C-alpha positions as CSV (number, residue, x, y, z in Angstrom):
1,M,5.2,-13.8,-6.3
2,H,3.8,-10.1,-6.1
3,K,1.6,-11.4,-9.0
4,E,0.0,-13.9,-6.7
5,L,0.1,-10.9,-4.2
6,V,-2.0,-8.4,-6.0
7,L,-4.7,-11.0,-7.1
8,R,-5.0,-12.1,-3.7
9,T,-5.4,-9.0,-2.2
10,F,-7.8,-7.8,-5.4
11,D,-9.8,-10.8,-4.9
12,K,-10.1,-10.3,-0.8
13,A,-11.2,-7.3,-1.2
14,R,-14.4,-8.1,-3.8
15,K,-15.4,-10.5,-1.4
16,E,-15.6,-8.2,1.8
17,V,-17.6,-5.8,-0.6
18,K,-19.8,-8.7,-2.2
19,E,-20.4,-9.9,1.6
20,A,-21.1,-6.2,2.7
21,T,-23.5,-4.7,0.0
22,G,-24.0,-7.6,-2.2
23,A,-23.3,-6.0,-5.1
24,N,-20.0,-6.2,-7.6
25,M,-17.4,-3.3,-6.9
26,S,-15.4,-2.5,-10.3
27,V,-11.3,-3.1,-9.9
28,T,-11.1,1.2,-9.5
29,G,-13.2,0.8,-6.6
30,L,-11.8,-2.2,-5.2
31,S,-8.4,-0.3,-5.9
32,K,-9.6,2.5,-3.9
33,Q,-10.2,0.4,-1.0
34,I,-7.1,-1.3,-0.7
35,S,-5.3,2.2,-1.0
36,D,-7.2,3.8,1.4
37,F,-6.1,0.7,3.9
38,L,-2.4,1.4,3.2
39,M,-2.6,4.9,4.3
40,E,-5.0,4.1,7.0
41,E,-3.3,1.3,8.7
42,C,0.1,1.2,7.4
43,R,0.5,5.1,7.2
44,F,2.0,5.8,3.6
45,Q,0.5,6.6,0.3
46,Y,0.0,4.2,-2.6
47,H,-2.2,5.6,-5.2
48,E,-5.2,3.0,-6.4
49,K,-4.3,3.9,-10.1
50,S,-1.1,2.5,-9.4
51,L,-2.6,0.0,-7.5
52,R,-5.0,-0.7,-10.6
53,N,-2.2,-1.0,-13.1
54,K,-0.5,-3.6,-10.9
55,Y,-3.7,-5.8,-10.8
56,N,-4.3,-5.5,-14.7
57,L,-0.7,-6.6,-15.3
58,A,-0.8,-9.3,-12.9
59,K,-3.8,-10.4,-14.5
60,K,-2.9,-10.6,-17.4
61,G,0.5,-13.3,-16.2
62,D,3.0,-10.4,-16.7
63,T,5.7,-9.9,-14.0
64,V,4.4,-7.3,-11.0
65,A,7.1,-5.2,-9.0
66,L,6.1,-4.2,-5.7
67,K,7.9,-1.8,-3.5
68,S,8.5,-3.9,-0.2
69,S,6.3,-1.3,1.9
70,V,3.6,-2.2,-0.3
71,A,4.3,-6.0,-0.4
72,N,4.2,-6.0,3.1
73,C,1.4,-3.6,4.0
74,L,-0.5,-5.8,1.1
75,C,0.4,-8.6,3.3
76,R,-1.1,-6.7,6.4
77,Y,-4.6,-6.5,4.5
78,L,-4.6,-10.6,3.6
79,G,-3.9,-11.3,7.3
80,Y,0.3,-12.3,7.3
81,D,2.4,-10.4,9.6
82,S,4.9,-10.0,6.9
83,Y,6.1,-10.8,3.2
84,A,8.3,-13.0,4.4
85,A,5.0,-14.3,6.4
86,F,3.2,-14.5,3.4
87,I,6.2,-16.1,1.1
88,R,6.9,-19.1,3.9
89,K,2.9,-19.7,4.0
90,N,2.2,-19.8,0.7
91,T,5.5,-21.7,-0.9
92,S,4.6,-24.8,1.8
93,E,0.9,-24.5,-0.1
94,E,2.8,-24.7,-3.4
95,I,1.7,-22.1,-5.2
96,T,1.5,-23.0,-9.2
97,T,2.1,-19.8,-10.3
98,E,6.1,-19.2,-10.8
99,I,8.4,-17.7,-7.9
100,S,10.1,-14.5,-9.8
101,E,12.3,-13.4,-6.8
102,D,14.5,-14.6,-4.5
103,V,13.7,-14.3,-0.8
104,T,16.8,-14.8,1.5
105,I,16.7,-15.0,5.6
106,A,18.6,-11.3,5.0
107,H,15.9,-9.9,3.2
108,E,13.4,-11.4,5.6
109,A,14.2,-10.3,8.4
110,Q,15.2,-6.9,6.7
111,V,11.1,-6.4,5.6
112,E,10.3,-7.6,9.6
113,R,12.5,-5.1,11.3
114,K,10.9,-2.2,8.8
115,I,7.4,-3.4,9.8
116,N,8.3,-3.4,13.6
117,K,10.4,-0.7,13.8
118,G,6.9,1.7,12.5
119,A,6.7,5.1,10.6
120,T,9.6,6.9,10.1
121,M,9.7,10.4,11.0
122,G,9.8,11.4,7.6
123,E,6.6,9.0,6.9
124,K,4.9,11.1,9.2
125,L,5.8,14.1,8.3
126,K,4.8,13.0,4.7
127,I,1.7,12.3,5.6
128,I,0.4,15.5,8.2
129,I,1.6,17.4,4.4
130,Q,-0.2,15.0,2.3
131,K,-3.6,15.6,4.8
132,N,-3.5,19.2,5.7
133,K,-2.3,20.8,2.2
134,V,-4.6,23.6,1.7
135,T,-4.4,24.9,5.3
136,L,-0.5,25.0,5.3
137,I,-1.0,26.9,1.6
138,F,-3.3,29.2,3.4
139,S,-1.1,30.0,6.2
140,L,1.7,30.5,4.5
141,I,-0.4,33.0,2.2
142,F,-1.5,34.5,5.4
143,F,2.4,35.1,6.7
144,C,3.9,36.2,3.5
145,T,0.7,38.9,3.4
146,F,1.1,39.6,7.2
147,F,5.1,40.4,7.1
148,K,4.8,41.9,3.9
149,V,1.8,44.6,5.3
150,M,4.5,45.0,8.4
151,N,7.1,45.7,6.7
152,A,5.7,48.0,4.2
């Protein structure tokens, strides 16, 4: 089902870009757009190259495995509340692709709890560090230099 999720995500991104610009965008450009959504809306980083690789696997018909947080956020991009909602909706529509994973009620509840819980402190810290690497490096250099001068 992850394969179907990735393909639908790229299809939606392609349609949005086509409507907005009237031009087709490369898979790399589409994966950048989706990656930006993951960072802005879901508060975690998933590199565009990883998305592009998953798309290429899905297009070839290979099995695609996504982390649950990535799958949930891609579902949010498509307009679903969670991956569990995506599964329920699309299994009832009888998608012809093979479902390569078992979705249990316990897993659905766990996925929905993760979404409702929001970003953890560790995830927030990771985002802050990612966005402020240069500032943190210069601050560290400044403090090291300052203490070296004070102790000399």
